[in-house]
KETORVO-868461 format. One record per residue: residue in three letters; x, y, z of N, C-alpha, C in turn. Coordinates in steps of 0.02 Angstrom, whole numbers, padded with zeros to 5 digits, always signed. Layout:
residues N
ALAXYZXYZXYZ...
end
This chain:
residues 288
MET+06502+09178+03658+06483+09108+03670+06546+09066+03666THR+06555+09023+03715+06615+08984+03720+06614+08925+03671THR+06672+08894+03666+06677+08836+03621+06634+08779+03644ALA+06628+08767+03709+06587+08713+03736+06514+08723+03719MET+06491+08787+03723+06421+08801+03707+06408+08790+03632TRP+06456+08812+03588+06449+08799+03517+06446+08724+03502THR+06488+08687+03537+06488+08614+03526+06422+08583+03546ALA+06396+08604+03605+06332+08577+03628+06275+08595+03582ALA+06275+08659+03557+06222+08680+03512+06225+08641+03446THR+06286+08631+03421+06294+08593+03358+06271+08521+03366ALA+06289+08489+03422+06267+08420+03434+06192+08415+03441THR+06161+08465+03473+06088+08465+03481+06053+08471+03413CYS+06079+08517+03371+06049+08525+03304+06057+08462+03262ALA+06117+08432+03265+06128+08371+03226+06083+08314+03250GLY+06075+08307+03316+06031+08255+03343+05959+08266+03323SER+05936+08329+03325+05867+08344+03305+05855+08329+03232ALA+05904+08348+03190+05896+08333+03118+05895+08258+03104THR+05938+08221+03139+05938+08148+03130+05873+08117+03151TRP+05845+08142+03207+05782+08114+03232+05725+08129+03184LEU+05723+08191+03157+05670+08209+03110+05675+08167+03046ILE+05736+08157+03021+05744+08117+02959+05723+08044+02972ALA+05744+08017+03029+05725+07948+03044+05651+07940+03053ARG+05619+07990+03085+05546+07986+03095+05509+07992+03029ARG+05536+08035+02984+05504+08041+02918+05509+07975+02879ASP+05569+07944+02882+05577+07880+02847+05532+07827+02877HIS+05525+07827+02944+05482+07777+02976+05409+07787+02956THR+05387+07852+02953+05318+07866+02932+05307+07845+02860THR+05355+07860+02817+05349+07841+02746+05346+07765+02739HIS+05386+07729+02778+05385+07656+02775+05318+07629+02798ARG+05288+07658+02850+05223+07635+02874+05169+07648+02822LEU+05172+07707+02789+05123+07722+02737+05128+07673+02679ARG+05190+07657+02659+05199+07609+02605+05171+07540+02624LYS+05181+07519+02687+05155+07454+02708+05079+07454+02709LEU+05048+07511+02727+04975+07515+02729+04945+07517+02659LEU+04979+07551+02613+04951+07559+02546+04964+07499+02501GLN+05020+07464+02512+05035+07406+02471+04991+07347+02490PRO+04972+07305+02441+04933+07244+02458+04974+07197+02501HIS+04939+07169+02549+04973+07124+02596+04979+07055+02566THR+05039+07031+02561+05052+06964+02536+05089+06925+02589PRO+05055+06879+02623+05088+06842+02677+05146+06801+02651GLN+05202+06807+02683+05262+06770+02664+05268+06708+02708PRO+05283+06652+02679+05292+06592+02720+05352+06599+02765PRO+05347+06574+02826+05405+06578+02871+05464+06540+02845ARG+05521+06572+02848+05583+06541+02824+05611+06496+02877THR+05628+06436+02857+05658+06389+02903+05733+06395+02901PRO+05765+06404+02958+05838+06410+02957+05871+06347+02929PRO+05928+06355+02894+05961+06296+02865+05979+06244+02917TRP+05998+06267+02977+06018+06218+03027+05958+06178+03051HIS+05899+06210+03052+05839+06173+03072+05822+06120+03021ARG+05828+06137+02956+05815+06087+02903+05865+06030+02907LEU+05927+06047+02922+05978+05995+02927+05963+05947+02984ILE+05944+05975+03042+05928+05933+03100+05867+05891+03086THR+05816+05921+03055+05755+05884+03040+05769+05827+02991THR+05808+05840+02940+05825+05788+02892+05865+05732+02924ALA+05912+05750+02967+05952+05699+03001+05908+05658+03047ARG+05859+05691+03079+05816+05654+03124+05772+05604+03087VAL+05750+05624+03026+05707+05579+02988+05747+05520+02961ARG+05808+05533+02938+05846+05481+02905+05883+05435+02953THR+05894+05457+03014+05932+05418+03062+05886+05373+03101HIS+05904+05310+03107+05866+05263+03147+05902+05253+03214PRO+05868+05264+03269+05902+05261+03334+05926+05191+03353GLU+05901+05138+03321+05923+05071+03340+05996+05059+03324TRP+06025+05098+03279+06095+05088+03263+06141+05112+03319TRP+06114+05148+03368+06155+05166+03426+06175+05104+03466CYS+06136+05051+03461+06156+04988+03494+06222+04963+03466LEU+06229+04966+03400+06291+04944+03369+06349+04992+03388VAL+06335+05057+03390+06386+05105+03409+06410+05092+03481ALA+06361+05081+03527+06380+05068+03596+06418+05003+03603GLY+06397+04951+03565+06434+04888+03567+06504+04894+03541THR+06513+04936+03489+06580+04947+03463+06624+04983+03513ALA+06596+05033+03547+06635+05070+03597+06656+05025+03654VAL+06610+04984+03680+06627+04939+03735+06676+04886+03712SER+06669+04864+03649+06715+04814+03622+06786+04842+03618LEU+06792+04906+03600+06858+04936+03598+06887+04946+03668LEU+06843+04965+03715+06868+04975+03784+06888+04909+03816GLY+06850+04856+03803+06864+04792+03834+06907+04746+03793ALA+06926+04767+03733+06968+04726+03689+06939+04657+03679SER+06873+04656+03663+06838+04592+03653+06785+04602+03599VAL+06770+04549+03563+06720+04553+03511+06649+04538+03537VAL+06643+04516+03600+06578+04498+03627+06530+04558+03629PRO+06550+04617+03654+06504+04674+03653+06482+04694+03583LEU+06526+04686+03534+06507+04702+03465+06452+04656+03440VAL+06458+04591+03456+06407+04543+03436+06340+04558+03471VAL+06344+04574+03536+06283+04590+03574+06250+04653+03546GLY+06291+04704+03529+06263+04764+03501+06230+04752+03433ALA+06262+04711+03392+06232+04694+03327+06166+04656+03335ALA+06164+04612+03386+06102+04574+03398+06047+04619+03426GLY+06066+04674+03459+06016+04719+03487+05985+04766+03436VAL+06015+04771+03376+05988+04817+03325+05918+04796+03302PRO+05906+04732+03284+05837+04714+03263+05787+04720+03319LEU+05808+04706+03381+05761+04714+03437+05742+04786+03447ALA+05791+04831+03443+05776+04902+03450+05734+04927+03392ALA+05746+04901+03332+05706+04920+03274+05633+04898+03282ARG+05624+04838+03310+05556+04815+03322+05521+04859+03373ALA+05556+04878+03425+05526+04923+03475+05509+04991+03445ARG+05552+05016+03401+05538+05080+03368+05477+05075+03323ARG+05472+05020+03286+05414+05012+03242+05349+05007+03282ALA+05352+04972+03339+05293+04968+03382+05274+05036+03409ARG+05324+05076+03427+05309+05144+03452+05279+05188+03397ASP+05307+05183+03336+05279+05222+03280+05208+05200+03264ALA+05196+05134+03267+05128+05110+03253+05079+05135+03306ARG+05101+05137+03369+05057+05163+03422+05041+05237+03411ARG+05092+05275+03390+05079+05346+03378+05033+05356+03318ASP+05042+05316+03265+04996+05321+03208+04925+05302+03228ARG+04919+05253+03271+04852+05233+03294+04819+05289+03334GLU+04858+05322+03376+04831+05377+03415+04812+05436+03370ARG+04853+05450+03319+04836+05504+03273+04772+05489+03234ARG+04763+05426+03213+04702+05408+03178+04641+05416+03224GLY+04649+05396+03288+04594+05404+03335+04575+05477+03344ASP+04625+05520+03351+04611+05592+03357+04578+05619+03294ALA+04600+05595+03235+04569+05618+03173+04496+05596+03167VAL+04480+05536+03191+04411+05513+03190+04368+05556+03236ILE+04393+05573+03295+04356+05616+03341+04343+05684+03310ALA+04396+05712+03278+04387+05777+03246+04339+05772+03187LEU+04340+05716+03151+04294+05706+03095+04221+05706+03119CYS+04208+05671+03174+04139+05670+03200+04117+05740+03221GLY+04161+05778+03254+04142+05845+03275+04130+05891+03216GLU+04173+05890+03165+04165+05932+03107+04102+05913+03068LEU+04090+05848+03061+04031+05826+03024+03967+05845+03060ALA+03966+05839+03126+03908+05860+03165+03895+05935+03157GLY+03949+05975+03156+03941+06047+03147+03913+06064+03079GLU+03936+06030+03027+03910+06043+02959+03837+06024+02954VAL+03817+05968+02984+03747+05947+02982+03704+05996+03021ARG+03729+06019+03079+03693+06068+03118+03684+06133+03079ALA+03732+06148+03035+03727+06210+02996+03676+06205+02939GLY+03646+06146+02928+03594+06139+02878+03615+06103+02816ARG+03674+06075+02813+03696+06039+02754+03670+05968+02755GLN+03661+05941+02695+03642+05871+02689+03700+05826+02710PRO+03686+05765+02735+03740+05722+02759+03794+05709+02707GLY+03775+05695+02645+03825+05681+02594+03869+05742+02580GLU+03838+05800+02575+03877+05861+02563+03922+05878+02622ALA+03895+05868+02683+03935+05881+02743+03995+05835+02746LEU+03986+05772+02728+04042+05725+02730+04094+05743+02677ARG+04071+05764+02618+04119+05784+02566+04160+05844+02588LEU+04127+05893+02616+04163+05953+02639+04211+05937+02695THR+04191+05893+02740+04234+05877+02797+04295+05837+02776LEU+04286+05790+02730+04342+05749+02709+04391+05787+02665ARG+04371+05844+02638+04418+05884+02600+04466+05923+02644GLU+04450+05929+02709+04493+05967+02755+04558+05930+02766PRO+04616+05964+02765+04680+05930+02777+04685+05901+02847ALA+04651+05931+02896+04655+05906+02965+04626+05837+02971GLN+04579+05818+02924+04548+05752+02930+04581+05701+02884ALA+04639+05718+02856+04672+05672+02810+04696+05610+02845GLY+04705+05612+02911+04729+05553+02947+04674+05509+02972ALA+04610+05520+02950+04556+05479+02975+04559+05408+02951GLY+04603+05393+02905+04611+05325+02881+04661+05324+02825PRO+04676+05265+02798+04722+05261+02742+04696+05300+02682GLY+04742+05319+02638+04722+05360+02581+04670+05326+02537THR+04678+05261+02524+04630+05225+02482+04561+05222+02513ALA+04559+05208+02579+04494+05204+02613+04461+05272+02615ARG+04499+05324+02628+04471+05392+02629+04444+05411+02561SER+04479+05393+02508+04455+05407+02441+04391+05368+02426ALA+04387+05307+02452+04326+05267+02441+04266+05299+02477VAL+04277+05324+02538+04222+05356+02574+04201+05420+02538LEU+04250+05459+02516+04234+05521+02480+04197+05507+02415ALA+04217+05455+02379+04183+05437+02317+04112+05413+02330ALA+04103+05374+02384+04036+05351+02400+03990+05409+02419ALA+04017+05458+02455+03977+05516+02474+03962+05561+02414ARG+04008+05563+02366+03999+05608+02308+03953+05578+02256PHE+03956+05512+02244+03918+05482+02189+03860+05438+02214GLY+03841+05446+02277+03783+05410+02303+03795+05336+02315GLY+03855+05317+02334+03870+05247+02348+03851+05228+02419ASP+03875+05169+02439+03860+05143+02506+03911+05173+02555VAL+03892+05228+02586+03937+05263+02632+03952+05221+02694PRO+03902+05190+02726+03917+05149+02786+03966+05092+02772GLU+03959+05060+02714+04006+05006+02697+04076+05033+02687ALA+04082+05091+02655+04148+05122+02646+04178+05142+02713LEU+04137+05166+02759+04162+05184+02826+04184+05122+02864ARG+04148+05067+02857+04168+05005+02891+04234+04979+02862SER+04245+04987+02798+04309+04967+02768+04366+05011+02794ALA+04353+05076+02800+04405+05121+02826+04419+05108+02900ALA+04370+05081+02937+04379+05068+03008+04425+05010+03022GLN+04446+04973+02971+04492+04917+02981+04562+04940+02998ALA+04578+05003+02984+04645+05029+03001+04651+05036+03077PRO+04708+05019+03106+04717+05026+03178+04707+05098+03201GLY+04664+05107+03251+04650+05173+03277+04589+05205+03247ALA+04564+05179+03191+04505+05208+03158+04442+05169+03173GLU+04441+05132+03229+04382+05092+03246+04320+05135+03259GLY+04330+05198+03276+04273+05242+03288+04230+05253+03226LEU+04258+05239+03167+04218+05246+03106+04162+05195+03103LEU+04167+05140+03141+04110+05093+03145+04049+05127+03176GLY+04061+05166+03228+04005+05204+03258+03978+05255+03209LEU+04022+05288+03171+03998+05336+03122+03957+05301+03068ALA+03977+05241+03048+03938+05204+02998+03869+05185+03026ALA+03867+05166+03090+03802+05150+03120+03758+05211+03124CYS+03786+05267+03144+03746+05329+03147+03721+05348+03077TRP+03763+05340+03027+03742+05357+02959+03686+05311+02936ARG+03692+05246+02951+03641+05198+02931+03573+05214+02964VAL+03575+05228+03028+03513+05243+03064+03482+05308+03039ALA+03524+05358+03026+03498+05423+03004+03467+05419+02935VAL+03498+05379+02890+03473+05375+02821+03412+05330+02817ASP+03413+05272+02851+03359+05224+02845+03298+05244+02886ARG+03309+05271+02946+03253+05285+02991+03239+05359+03000GLY+03279+05401+02969+03267+05472+02975+03285+05502+03042ALA+03327+05469+03081+03347+05495+03146+03396+05553+03137GLY+03405+05591+03191+03450+05648+03188+03523+05626+03185LEU+03557+05644+03132+03627+05624+03124+03672+05665+03169ALA+03658+05729+03176+03701+05772+03216+03703+05752+03289ALA+03645+05735+03317+03643+05714+03387+03682+05650+03398GLY+03675+05602+03352+03712+05540+03359+03787+05551+03352LEU+03807+05595+03306+03878+05609+03298+03907+05643+03359GLU+03870+05687+03390+03894+05721+03450+03903+05672+03508ARG+03855+05626+03515+03862+05575+03568+03921+05529+03553LEU+03930+05512+03489+03987+05470+03471+04053+05506+03484GLU+04056+05570+03468+04117+05608+03482+04132+05610+03557ASP+04080+05621+03597+04091+05623+03670+04115+05555+03696ALA+04087+05501+03670+04108+05435+03692+04180+05420+03672LEU+04198+05436+03610+04266+05424+03588+04316+05467+03625ARG+04297+05530+03638+04342+05574+03675+04351+05550+03747SER+04297+05526+03778+04303+05501+03846+04347+05438+03849GLU+04340+05394+03800+04382+05334+03797+04455+05353+03788ARG+04469+05402+03745+04538+05424+03735+04567+05455+03799ASP+04527+05494+03834+04552+05525+03896+04565+05472+03949GLN+04525+05420+03951+04537+05366+03999+04602+05329+03984ARG+04615+05317+03921+04678+05284+03902+04738+05328+03919ALA+04731+05393+03906+04786+05439+03923+04798+05441+03998ASP+04745+05441+04038+04753+05441+04111+04784+05377+04135LEU+04766+05320+04105+04796+05257+04125+04870+05255+04107ARG+04888+05280+04048+04958+05283+04029+04998+05327+04077ALA+04968+05382+04098+05003+05426+04145+05014+05391+04212GLN+04965+05350+04234+04973+05314+04297+05025+05259+04292LEU+05032+05229+04232+05080+05175+04223+05150+05200+04205ALA+05157+05266+04196+05223+05292+04177+05273+05280+04233GLY+05252+05285+04296+05297+05273+04351+05323+05201+04353ALA+05278+05153+04342+05299+05083+04342+05346+05069+04284ARG+05333+05098+04226+05377+05087+04169+05446+05118+04181SER+05447+05177+04210+05511+05209+04225+05551+05168+04277THR+05515+05140+04326+05549+05098+04376+05580+05037+04344ALA+05544+05005+04298+05571+04946+04264+05633+04963+04223VAL+05631+05020+04188+05690+05040+04149+05749+05056+04194MET+05735+05088+04251+05789+05106+04297+05821+05043+04327LEU+05780+04994+04345+05808+04932+04372+05848+04894+04319ALA+05827+04900+04256+05865+04867+04203+05933+04900+04192ALA+05938+04964+04209+06002+04999+04199+06049+04994+04259LEU+06027+04962+04314+06070+04957+04373+06135+04918+04361PRO+06134+04863+04322+06198+04829+04309+06251+04874+04276LEU+06229+04918+04231+06277+04964+04201+06307+05011+04253LEU+06265+05032+04301+06291+05073+04355+06342+05035+04397GLY+06329+04970+04407+06377+04929+04444+06443+04923+04408LEU+06442+04916+04341+06504+04913+04303+06543+04979+04308LEU+06507+05035+04305+06541+05099+04311+06572+05109+04380MET+06537+05087+04432+06565+05093+04499+06626+05048+04507GLY+06623+04987+04478+06681+04943+04482+06741+04972+04445ALA+06729+05002+04387+06784+05033+04350+06813+05092+04388ALA+06769+05130+04423+06793+05187+04462+06835+05165+04521LEU+06820+05106+04549+06858+05080+04605+06922+05044+04583GLY+06933+05037+04518+06993+05005+04493+06989+04930+04488ALA+06929+04902+04489+06921+04829+04487+06926+04801+04416ASP+06921+04843+04364+06924+04822+04294+06873+04767+04279PRO+06808+04782+04286+06757+04730+04276+06753+04705+04204LEU+06770+04746+04155+06767+04723+04086+06817+04667+04072ARG+06875+04671+04100+06925+04618+04089+06901+04553+04120VAL+06871+04558+04181+06847+04497+04214+06789+04467+04176LEU+06743+04508+04151+06683+04481+04118+06698+04456+04047LEU+06745+04486+04013+06756+04471+03942+06815+04426+03928HIS+06859+04415+03978+06921+04378+03964+06932+04320+04013THR+06883+04303+04053+06889+04246+04098+06828+04202+04090GLY+06837+04137+04103+06781+04091+04097+06724+04106+04145PRO+06737+04112+04211+06683+04130+04257+06650+04196+04240GLY+06690+04244+04216+06661+04308+04198+06613+04303+04139LEU+06632+04263+04088+06587+04253+04031+06524+04217+04051ALA+06531+04168+04097+06471+04132+04120+06424+04179+04159CYS+06453+04222+04202+06412+04270+04239+06380+04321+04192LEU+06417+04341+04141+06390+04389+04092+06331+04359+04054ALA+06337+04296+04033+06283+04264+03996+06221+04254+04040ALA+06233+04230+04102+06176+04219+04147+06143+04286+04164GLY+06183+04337+04177+06155+04402+04194+06116+04432+04136ALA+06142+04424+04075+06107+04451+04017+06039+04417+04007VAL+06038+04350+04016+05975+04314+04008+05925+04336+04062LEU+05947+04339+04124+05902+04359+04178+05879+04432+04170GLU+05925+04474+04147+05907+04544+04135+05854+04550+04081GLY+05864+04515+04026+05815+04518+03971+05747+04490+03991VAL+05747+04433+04027+05683+04404+04048+05647+04450+04097GLY+05685+04479+04144+05654+04523+04193+05625+04586+04161ALA+05663+04617+04115+05637+04677+04081+05576+04661+04038TRP+05579+04604+04003+05521+04584+03961+05459+04571+04004TRP+05469+04538+04061+05412+04522+04104+05381+04585+04135ALA+05424+04631+04157+05399+04693+04188+05361+04735+04136LEU+05390+04742+04077+05356+04782+04025+05293+04747+04000ARG+05292+04680+04002+05232+04644+03981+05175+04656+04031ILE+05192+04659+04095+05140+04673+04145+05112+04744+04136VAL+05157+04791+04123+05134+04860+04113+05093+04865+04050ARG+05114+04832+03996+05077+04834+03933+05008+04801+03940GLY+05006+04745+03977+04942+04712+03988+04894+04755+04028ALA+04920+04792+04078+04876+04836+04116+04852+04894+04074ALA+04894+04918+04026+04874+04974+03984+04821+04953+03932GLU+04821+04890+03912+04774+04867+03861+04706+04847+03889ARG+04699+04844+03954+04635+04825+03983+04586+04883+03983
end
């Protein structure tokens, strides 16, 4: 037998032994996993993800107005852009707060719809209304159905035999939780007149869901008009960039000459009024 054949035979034996050992270890590992009690481990969040999430929570985007104003002020060697950027910070903060309030209102509306569906399911399953409401309000998914104090008041009323409809009406004062008024009416009718609570809750859920879908469809239709208004508001910046690319130095003209400052002030006023008017029209159409 030649040296090549001995080498091939030795490699084959070594490979077979390695495969058998690896397969035995794999089988042993599987048996250990099957015999050991299963303890679910929480998913580990990468450190970079936690860092990004923390930065996103702590950073307010309105301060980018000041950063942009500082950059333009350095490029144009003028303090005017810095002042404009500082003045834009409270306006951007107000817009951010309005956006956050709208999102909170939408989340409360979704929580009320889910509350009606869960409560109807519990009543259909044979539970008493008070017990069904207590079980439903204990679910974490329904924690956004209203402020913490109002939710606690509703839960206490359901647990100790209080006035549940009145507690629901108090919780409905939160923006987005207006659907709790319908739930209070259904509860009052079911308790006083013996009507079916589950059927009323299902109809209320369908009505609230249909209203939410209509609002979402209207917002989708108005997204084009809102995008057009934002794009038209950004056209002057494109003009400045084109002028700088052509070598006209528009920042020097606008920031260091009398006619340029007058044109800048007039343009800023007209730009602000036009953007406000366009967004007001879109907002008015969305609220109808």
